[in-house]
C-alpha positions as CSV (number, residue, x, y, z in Angstrom):
1,X,-7.2,-7.5,16.0
2,X,-7.0,-3.7,15.5
3,X,-8.8,-1.5,12.9
4,X,-6.0,0.3,11.2
5,X,-7.6,2.5,8.6
6,X,-10.8,3.1,6.5
7,X,-10.0,3.4,2.8
8,X,-11.8,5.7,0.4
9,X,-12.5,2.8,-2.0
10,X,-11.8,-0.9,-2.6
11,X,-9.0,-0.3,-5.0
12,X,-7.0,1.7,-2.6
13,X,-7.8,-0.6,0.2
14,X,-6.4,-3.6,-1.8
15,X,-3.3,-1.6,-2.7
16,X,-2.6,-0.7,0.9
17,X,-3.2,-4.4,1.9
18,X,-0.6,-5.4,-0.7
19,X,1.9,-2.9,0.7
20,X,1.5,-4.3,4.1
21,X,1.6,-7.9,3.0
22,X,4.9,-7.3,1.0
23,X,6.3,-5.9,4.3
24,X,5.2,-9.0,6.2
25,X,2.5,-7.3,8.1
26,X,-0.6,-9.6,8.2
27,X,-3.9,-7.8,7.8
28,X,-7.5,-8.4,6.8
29,X,-9.7,-6.4,4.4
30,X,-13.2,-5.9,5.9
31,X,-16.4,-4.5,4.2
32,X,-15.1,-5.6,0.8
33,X,-18.7,-6.2,-0.5
34,X,-20.7,-3.6,1.4
35,X,-20.5,-0.8,-1.2
36,X,-23.7,-2.2,-2.8
37,X,-25.6,-1.7,0.4
38,X,-24.8,2.0,0.6
39,X,-28.1,3.8,1.2
40,X,-29.5,1.0,3.1
41,X,-26.5,1.1,5.5
42,X,-24.8,4.5,6.3
43,X,-22.0,5.2,3.9
44,X,-19.4,5.5,6.7
45,X,-20.1,1.9,7.7
46,X,-19.8,0.6,4.1
47,X,-16.2,1.8,3.5
48,X,-13.5,-0.9,3.2
49,X,-11.3,-1.3,6.3
50,X,-7.9,-2.7,7.0
51,X,-7.5,-4.6,10.2
52,X,-4.2,-5.7,11.6
53,X,-4.0,-9.3,12.8
54,X,-1.3,-8.4,15.4
55,X,-1.7,-5.0,17.1
56,X,2.1,-4.9,17.6
57,X,2.5,-4.1,13.9
58,X,0.6,-0.9,14.2
59,X,3.5,1.5,14.2
60,X,5.2,-0.1,11.2
61,X,1.8,-0.4,9.3
62,X,1.1,3.3,9.8
63,X,4.5,4.3,8.7
64,X,4.2,2.2,5.5
65,X,0.8,3.6,4.6
66,X,2.0,7.2,5.3
67,X,4.9,6.6,2.9
68,X,2.6,5.1,0.3
69,X,0.2,8.1,0.5
70,X,2.9,10.8,0.4
71,X,5.2,9.1,-2.1
72,X,9.0,9.8,-2.3
73,X,10.3,13.0,-0.9
74,X,10.9,15.9,-3.3
75,X,14.2,15.5,-5.1
76,X,14.5,11.8,-4.3
77,X,17.2,10.3,-6.6
78,X,16.5,8.1,-9.6
79,X,17.6,4.5,-9.7
80,X,19.1,2.3,-12.4
81,X,17.8,-1.2,-13.0
82,X,20.5,-3.7,-12.5
83,X,19.1,-6.1,-15.2
84,X,18.5,-3.8,-18.2
85,X,20.2,-0.5,-17.1
86,X,17.0,1.6,-17.4
87,X,17.0,4.8,-15.3
88,X,13.7,5.2,-13.3
89,X,12.2,7.8,-11.1
90,X,12.2,7.3,-7.3
91,X,8.5,6.5,-7.0
92,X,8.8,3.3,-9.2
93,X,9.5,0.1,-7.4
94,X,9.6,-2.1,-10.5
95,X,11.4,-1.5,-13.8
96,X,8.9,-0.7,-16.5
97,X,11.2,-2.0,-19.2
98,X,12.1,-5.5,-17.9
99,X,9.9,-6.1,-14.8
100,X,12.7,-6.5,-12.3
101,X,12.0,-5.4,-8.7
102,X,13.9,-2.5,-7.4
103,X,16.8,-3.4,-5.0
104,X,18.3,-1.0,-2.6
105,X,21.7,-1.7,-4.3
106,X,20.2,-0.2,-7.6
107,X,20.3,3.3,-6.2
């Protein structure tokens, strides 16, 4: 196992974990419940951490998290939902109108 990243809070850690899981990168969330011990334990040791199950996934995992943090590049094209026809901005991966997941063919 390899420690990939320390997250600023549990919400972001879970979001990053979901991104990796969606891409098929198995990971574990550590320190999930340590925030209540802050003060008794140093703060930097209480932060949630993502650990990769397989170290060979490190390059892909870091790329995915970098993309998640930076968002789509400026000027990224909109996409049209194939189900309902709604036009959505590049940062959205699910249609807000009908709930359909974005497909690369929707662009």
